[in-house]
Every structure is written in structure tokens, then in C-alpha cells.
C-alpha positions as CSV (number, residue, x, y, z in Angstrom):
1,M,0.0,0.0,0.0
2,S,1.4,3.4,-0.9
3,V,1.7,6.4,1.4
4,T,-1.1,8.2,-0.5
5,E,-3.4,5.2,-0.1
6,G,-2.7,5.0,3.6
7,R,-3.7,8.6,4.1
8,S,-6.9,8.4,2.1
9,P,-10.2,8.9,4.0
10,G,-11.2,5.3,3.2
11,A,-8.0,3.9,4.7
12,L,-8.5,5.9,7.9
13,L,-11.9,4.2,8.4
14,R,-10.2,0.8,8.1
15,P,-7.8,0.7,11.0
16,P,-5.8,-2.4,11.8
17,A,-7.6,-5.1,13.8
18,H,-5.3,-4.7,16.8
19,R,-6.4,-1.1,17.3
20,G,-10.0,-2.0,17.2
21,P,-10.6,-2.3,21.0
22,L,-9.0,1.0,21.6
23,I,-11.1,2.7,18.9
24,A,-14.3,1.1,20.2
25,A,-13.5,2.3,23.8
26,G,-12.9,5.8,22.4
27,A,-16.2,5.7,20.5
28,V,-18.1,4.8,23.7
29,V,-16.4,7.6,25.7
30,L,-17.2,10.0,22.8
31,A,-20.9,9.0,22.8
32,V,-21.3,9.5,26.5
33,G,-19.6,12.9,26.3
34,L,-21.9,13.9,23.4
35,A,-25.0,12.7,25.4
36,L,-23.9,14.9,28.4
37,A,-23.3,17.8,26.0
38,E,-26.8,17.5,24.5
39,L,-28.4,17.5,27.9
40,R,-26.4,20.4,29.3
41,L,-26.2,22.7,26.4
42,G,-29.9,22.5,25.4
43,D,-30.9,25.7,23.8
44,A,-27.5,27.3,24.3
45,I,-26.6,26.4,20.7
46,G,-29.0,26.1,17.7
47,V,-30.7,22.9,16.7
48,A,-28.6,22.9,13.4
49,A,-25.4,22.7,15.5
50,H,-26.7,19.8,17.5
51,L,-27.7,18.0,14.3
52,L,-24.4,18.6,12.7
53,I,-22.4,17.3,15.6
54,L,-24.4,14.2,16.1
55,A,-24.6,13.4,12.4
56,L,-20.9,13.8,12.0
57,A,-20.1,11.6,15.0
58,A,-22.6,9.0,13.9
59,G,-21.2,8.9,10.4
60,V,-17.6,8.5,11.6
61,V,-18.3,5.8,14.3
62,L,-20.7,3.9,12.1
63,G,-18.4,4.1,9.1
64,I,-15.6,2.6,11.1
65,G,-17.8,-0.2,12.4
66,L,-19.0,-1.0,8.9
67,Q,-15.5,-1.2,7.5
68,A,-14.2,-3.6,10.1
69,R,-13.5,-7.1,8.8
70,A,-15.4,-10.1,10.2
71,E,-13.6,-12.9,12.0
72,A,-14.7,-16.4,11.1
73,G,-18.0,-15.1,9.6
74,R,-18.9,-13.1,12.6
75,P,-18.1,-9.5,13.6
76,P,-15.5,-9.2,16.3
77,A,-16.5,-7.7,19.7
78,Y,-15.1,-4.3,19.0
79,Q,-17.0,-4.1,15.7
80,S,-20.3,-4.8,17.6
81,V,-19.5,-2.0,20.0
82,L,-18.8,0.4,17.2
83,L,-22.0,-0.6,15.4
84,V,-24.2,-0.2,18.5
85,T,-22.6,3.1,19.4
86,G,-22.9,4.4,15.8
87,L,-26.6,3.4,15.6
88,L,-27.4,5.1,18.9
89,L,-25.7,8.3,17.7
90,L,-27.7,8.0,14.4
91,Y,-30.9,7.9,16.4
92,G,-29.9,11.0,18.3
93,A,-29.2,12.7,15.0
94,L,-32.6,11.6,13.6
95,L,-34.4,13.0,16.7
96,R,-32.5,16.3,16.2
97,L,-33.5,16.3,12.6
98,A,-37.1,15.9,13.6
99,D,-36.7,18.7,16.1
100,A,-35.3,20.9,13.3
101,L,-38.3,20.0,11.1
102,G,-40.7,21.2,13.7
103,A,-41.5,18.3,16.0
104,D,-42.6,19.4,19.4
105,F,-40.5,17.5,22.0
106,G,-41.4,19.9,24.8
107,G,-45.2,20.0,24.5
108,P,-47.6,19.9,27.4
109,G,-48.5,16.2,26.9
110,A,-51.4,14.2,28.1
111,A,-53.0,14.4,31.5
112,T,-51.4,12.3,34.1
113,G,-54.2,12.0,36.7
114,A,-55.6,8.7,35.5
115,R,-53.6,5.7,36.2
116,D,-54.6,4.1,32.9
117,T,-53.3,6.9,30.7
118,V,-50.2,6.6,28.5
119,V,-48.1,9.8,28.6
120,W,-46.4,11.0,25.5
121,S,-45.4,14.4,26.9
122,L,-41.9,14.4,25.5
123,L,-42.3,12.0,22.6
124,P,-44.3,13.4,19.7
125,P,-45.8,10.2,18.1
126,G,-45.4,11.3,14.5
127,A,-41.8,12.1,14.8
128,M,-41.2,8.9,16.8
129,V,-42.7,6.9,13.9
130,W,-40.5,8.0,11.1
131,T,-37.3,8.3,13.1
132,S,-37.7,4.8,14.6
133,L,-38.5,3.3,11.2
134,A,-35.4,5.0,9.8
135,L,-33.3,3.6,12.6
136,A,-34.9,0.1,12.2
137,G,-34.1,0.1,8.4
138,V,-30.4,1.1,8.9
139,A,-30.0,-1.4,11.8
140,A,-31.6,-4.3,9.8
141,W,-29.4,-3.6,6.8
142,T,-26.4,-3.5,9.1
143,S,-27.4,-6.8,10.7
144,F,-27.8,-8.8,7.6
145,T,-24.9,-7.3,5.7
146,R,-22.4,-7.6,8.5
147,R,-24.0,-10.6,10.3
148,S,-24.4,-8.5,13.5
149,A,-26.9,-10.0,15.8
150,V,-26.9,-7.0,18.2
151,A,-27.8,-4.8,15.3
152,L,-30.9,-6.9,14.7
153,L,-31.8,-6.4,18.4
154,I,-31.7,-2.6,17.8
155,A,-33.7,-3.0,14.7
156,A,-36.4,-5.0,16.5
157,I,-36.6,-2.4,19.3
158,A,-36.8,0.5,16.9
159,A,-39.6,-1.2,15.0
160,G,-41.5,-1.8,18.2
161,L,-41.1,1.8,19.1
162,A,-42.5,2.8,15.7
163,L,-45.5,0.5,16.1
164,L,-46.3,1.9,19.5
165,A,-45.9,5.5,18.3
166,A,-48.1,4.7,15.3
167,L,-50.8,3.5,17.5
168,A,-50.8,6.7,19.5
169,W,-50.4,8.9,16.3
170,I,-53.1,7.2,14.1
171,F,-55.7,6.1,16.6
172,D,-54.9,8.6,19.4
173,A,-54.9,5.7,21.9
174,D,-54.3,6.8,25.5
175,S,-55.3,3.5,27.3
176,Q,-52.7,0.9,28.4
177,G,-55.0,-1.9,27.1
178,A,-54.3,-1.2,23.4
179,Y,-50.6,-1.0,23.9
180,R,-50.5,-4.2,25.9
181,F,-52.1,-6.2,23.1
182,L,-49.8,-4.6,20.5
183,L,-46.8,-5.5,22.7
184,L,-48.0,-9.1,23.1
185,A,-48.5,-9.4,19.3
186,L,-45.0,-8.0,18.8
187,A,-43.5,-10.5,21.2
188,I,-45.3,-13.4,19.5
189,G,-44.1,-12.2,16.0
190,L,-40.5,-11.8,17.3
191,A,-40.6,-15.3,18.8
192,L,-41.8,-16.8,15.5
193,G,-39.0,-14.9,13.7
194,A,-36.5,-16.4,16.2
195,L,-37.8,-19.9,15.3
196,A,-37.3,-19.2,11.6
197,L,-33.7,-18.0,12.2
198,R,-32.8,-20.6,14.8
199,R,-31.1,-23.0,12.4
200,S,-29.5,-20.6,9.9
201,R,-28.5,-17.7,12.3
202,P,-28.8,-18.8,15.9
203,H,-27.3,-15.7,17.3
204,H,-29.7,-13.5,15.5
205,A,-32.5,-15.8,16.8
206,E,-31.3,-15.2,20.3
207,Q,-31.5,-11.5,19.9
208,L,-35.1,-11.7,18.7
209,V,-36.0,-13.7,21.8
210,D,-34.4,-10.9,23.9
211,A,-36.5,-8.3,22.0
212,A,-39.6,-10.3,22.7
213,G,-38.7,-10.5,26.3
214,L,-38.3,-6.7,26.4
215,A,-41.7,-6.2,24.8
216,I,-43.4,-8.2,27.5
217,L,-41.3,-6.5,30.2
218,L,-42.6,-3.1,29.1
219,I,-46.2,-4.2,30.1
220,P,-45.6,-4.4,33.9
221,L,-43.1,-1.5,33.8
222,V,-45.6,0.9,32.3
223,A,-48.2,-0.3,34.8
224,L,-45.8,0.3,37.7
225,A,-44.9,3.8,36.3
226,A,-48.6,4.6,36.0
227,G,-49.2,3.4,39.5
228,V,-46.5,5.8,40.8
229,L,-48.4,8.7,39.3
230,T,-51.5,8.0,41.4
231,V,-52.6,10.7,43.9
232,L,-50.9,10.4,47.3
233,G,-53.1,8.8,49.9
234,E,-55.2,6.9,47.3
235,A,-55.6,3.2,48.1
236,P,-53.6,1.2,45.5
237,G,-55.6,-1.1,43.3
238,D,-54.6,-4.0,41.1
239,L,-52.1,-2.7,38.5
240,L,-52.6,-5.4,36.0
241,P,-55.6,-7.7,35.2
242,G,-55.1,-11.4,35.8
243,F,-54.6,-12.2,32.2
244,W,-51.6,-9.9,31.8
245,E,-50.1,-11.1,35.1
246,L,-50.2,-14.6,33.6
247,V,-48.6,-13.3,30.4
248,V,-45.7,-11.8,32.4
249,L,-45.3,-14.9,34.5
250,A,-45.2,-17.2,31.6
251,A,-42.8,-15.0,29.7
252,G,-40.4,-14.9,32.7
253,C,-40.4,-18.7,33.1
254,G,-40.1,-19.3,29.4
255,L,-37.1,-16.9,29.1
256,L,-35.4,-18.5,32.0
257,A,-35.8,-22.0,30.5
258,F,-34.6,-20.8,27.2
259,G,-31.6,-19.1,28.7
260,A,-30.7,-22.1,30.8
261,V,-31.1,-24.8,28.1
262,D,-29.5,-22.8,25.2
263,G,-26.9,-21.0,27.4
264,V,-28.2,-17.5,26.5
265,P,-27.4,-15.1,29.4
266,G,-29.5,-12.2,28.0
267,A,-32.7,-14.3,27.9
268,A,-32.0,-15.5,31.4
269,Y,-31.5,-12.0,32.7
270,L,-34.7,-10.8,31.0
271,G,-36.6,-13.7,32.6
272,V,-35.5,-12.7,36.0
273,A,-36.5,-9.1,35.2
274,N,-40.0,-10.2,34.1
275,L,-40.4,-12.3,37.2
276,L,-39.4,-9.5,39.5
277,A,-41.8,-7.2,37.6
278,F,-44.5,-9.8,38.0
279,V,-43.8,-9.9,41.8
280,A,-44.0,-6.1,42.0
281,V,-47.3,-5.7,40.2
282,V,-49.0,-8.6,42.1
283,A,-47.7,-7.5,45.5
284,I,-49.1,-4.0,45.1
285,T,-52.8,-4.7,46.1
286,P,-55.1,-3.6,48.9
287,D,-55.9,-7.3,49.7
288,Q,-53.8,-9.0,52.3
289,T,-54.5,-12.6,51.4
290,L,-52.8,-15.6,49.9
291,L,-55.4,-15.8,47.1
292,W,-54.7,-16.4,44.3
293,W,-51.2,-16.1,42.9
294,P,-49.2,-16.7,46.2
295,L,-51.1,-19.9,47.1
296,L,-51.1,-21.2,43.5
297,L,-47.4,-20.7,43.0
298,I,-46.5,-22.1,46.4
299,L,-48.5,-25.3,45.6
300,L,-47.0,-25.6,42.1
301,G,-43.4,-25.2,43.5
302,L,-44.0,-27.7,46.2
303,G,-45.4,-30.2,43.7
304,A,-42.5,-29.8,41.4
305,L,-40.0,-30.3,44.3
306,A,-41.9,-33.4,45.5
307,A,-42.0,-34.8,41.9
308,G,-38.2,-34.3,41.6
309,L,-37.4,-35.7,45.1
310,R,-39.7,-38.8,45.0
311,P,-38.1,-42.2,45.7
312,R,-36.7,-43.8,42.6
313,S,-37.9,-47.2,41.4
314,P,-35.3,-50.0,41.7
315,L,-33.2,-50.3,38.7
316,P,-33.1,-53.6,36.8
317,P,-30.1,-55.9,37.6
318,E,-27.0,-55.3,35.6
319,P,-26.1,-57.9,32.9
320,D,-23.5,-60.5,33.6
321,P,-20.0,-59.3,32.8
322,Y,-18.1,-60.7,30.0
323,R,-15.3,-63.1,30.6
324,A,-11.8,-61.9,30.5
325,G,-10.6,-61.3,27.0
326,E,-14.2,-61.6,25.6
327,Q,-16.0,-58.7,24.0
328,P,-19.4,-58.4,22.3
329,L,-19.5,-58.6,18.6
330,A,-20.5,-54.9,18.3
331,A,-17.4,-53.9,20.2
332,R,-15.3,-55.8,17.7
333,A,-16.8,-54.3,14.6
334,D,-13.6,-52.6,13.7
335,E,-11.6,-55.8,13.8
336,E,-11.4,-58.4,11.0
337,I,-13.9,-61.1,11.9
338,T,-13.4,-64.7,10.5
339,L,-16.3,-67.1,10.5
340,R,-15.5,-70.8,9.9
341,V,-18.4,-72.9,8.5
342,R,-18.3,-76.7,8.3
343,D,-19.5,-78.2,5.1
344,D,-21.7,-81.3,5.8
345,S,-22.9,-81.8,2.2
346,P,-22.1,-85.2,0.6
347,P,-19.0,-85.2,-1.6
348,A,-19.5,-84.9,-5.3
349,P,-19.1,-88.1,-7.4
350,D,-15.8,-88.4,-9.3
351,R,-16.0,-87.8,-12.9
352,P,-14.4,-90.4,-15.3
């Protein structure tokens, strides 16, 4: 490579692999610093300046991540860090672009007195739809061209945000019920997508399972957040209907089982998070009783323990051992076996 080629912009975006971890660490620190600058500066500089800074940072970080070479058909760890950081910076730039185009990110928002209300006070639904769809498209393209599983997770999350914002934008939905059904449908679709990719791209399938777990986890988290907004002194009621409590419990157990069987830490962590959220929403109730979830789960747990610890049936006796030097025919399949057969047929008559 000539000196001119080494100093070209394209060559600068393709650093040697041994510098990848250092560059990825620098990209993460840069992104954190830019996030702090965005929050602190605010209106001190114009929207155009915010947009230019974020767009430039996203282009550089994402460009370096896209140029990195895969190792054994998969992106190395530092490349995944660069791709995630670049996509997050890109989303910040898209939100700043929406702000520059007139989106109201500081509007008054919905009323917060009712516990069943979904608040979009700082998230204009229309802007959230197209910015999330743009991020989902870029992340999906990055995932399938660079075989990045974590980019597919970002694409799934962004697509889910776009669907939720579209529900608020098109139908002006402000009740949690509609969003719960949409999140459940999204989780089922992601689980089916994981089954389709399980054989060809198992790591991508794992990330889709994680995205499904996040969709279900959002149901109790929103209910808990809405419960916090109740008027002080009001007696707390049931935060979730029984059906949705069952959905969260089943999702938590399923994620834990998937994470344990397939060795996927992310799914296991999300399973624990869903179970903790289930405990939180069920525990907040005015009724001091064991009915129904506490008693049912205690009985199910004791039943499972009893089934696992029950006395074992006596095993059948072991077969007689082979004599010394004797092996079964199957164990001698690799050896040359000679069979001697005695011929008891009458001798053939002599010919003259």
C-alpha cells in the first residue's frame, strides 16, 4: 500500500484489527460525552449545531464499524461495540432532525391524573414513527450485511417503538390496554422470527428472543410507572388484570428456561426481570390474602419439588460381565472377523 493510499479517508476508516478495541473504547467515551453535552447545552446552541455534531459523530463511528473485517464469519467484539454506538448516535441525530423540522419535543403532553393513561409528553408520536423506522431500516441492513446479531436487536426495538408511536399517532390511543395487546402481538411475532432463524442464524434468533422479552417486560413497567403517578393517599388497586399477570409470569419462566437450556445469558436476565416485575405488580394490592397467585405458586413449587425428590424405582439388575478377553460382537466391529463354517454336504461323485 502506498503512502497516498494509507492517508486516504477510506483507509482511515479501516484501521488495523489490533487497534479495534482502543477505537471502540474511544467511541463509547465520545458517545457518553456527546450525550452529556446534548443534555447540558440544550438551547444554548442552535438545533442545526446539535444536528451537525451528532450526524458527524454517527457517520464516523458507524463508518468505522461497517469497514471492520469479520472474523470467522462473525463481527469481532469491537465491531459490535462500534455498530451499537454508531446506531445510537444516528438515532440521536434523527431526533435532532425531527426537532429541526418542527417536531414538538417539549409539549404539554397528556394528563397524568388517571392511572390508565399513557403519557407522550416528551415524545411526539409522528416524529417517533419515522425516526424509529429509519433507525430500524439502517440497523436491519447492518445486521444482515455484517452478520451482526446485536444490530438486529436494535432494529427490533426500533420497529417496536415505531409501532407503539403509530398506535398513538393514528388512533390517538391513550389507554394501556391497546398498547398491551400490541406488545403481546409484537412479542409473538419476534418469537416466530426467532424460530425461523434458529437453524441458519442462531445468534440472530437469540437477539429476537431478547427483543420479545423486552416487549413483555414493558407491560408491567408501564403499569408500575402509571401506579406511581396516582394521587398520594389513594388506596392502590390491582395494577394489571389477571390475564396480563399470567402473560408476564409465563414469559419470565419461558425466558429463564430458554436461557438455561441454550446458554443465553441475555434471555435468562430478562426472565429474571420479568419475574421481578410480576412480583412487583402482584404485590401492590389492597388485599392482604394468599389468594390467588401466592397460594397457587406455592403449591406448584412444592409439587415440582416433590416430583423431583420422589423415591426412585429400583433399577433392573446389571447384565453378567463378559469373561476376561471376551468382547461383544458390536465392540469388535472394527476388527477383522473370520467365520468358519463346516460343510456337511455329501462329496460330489468323481468324474471319469
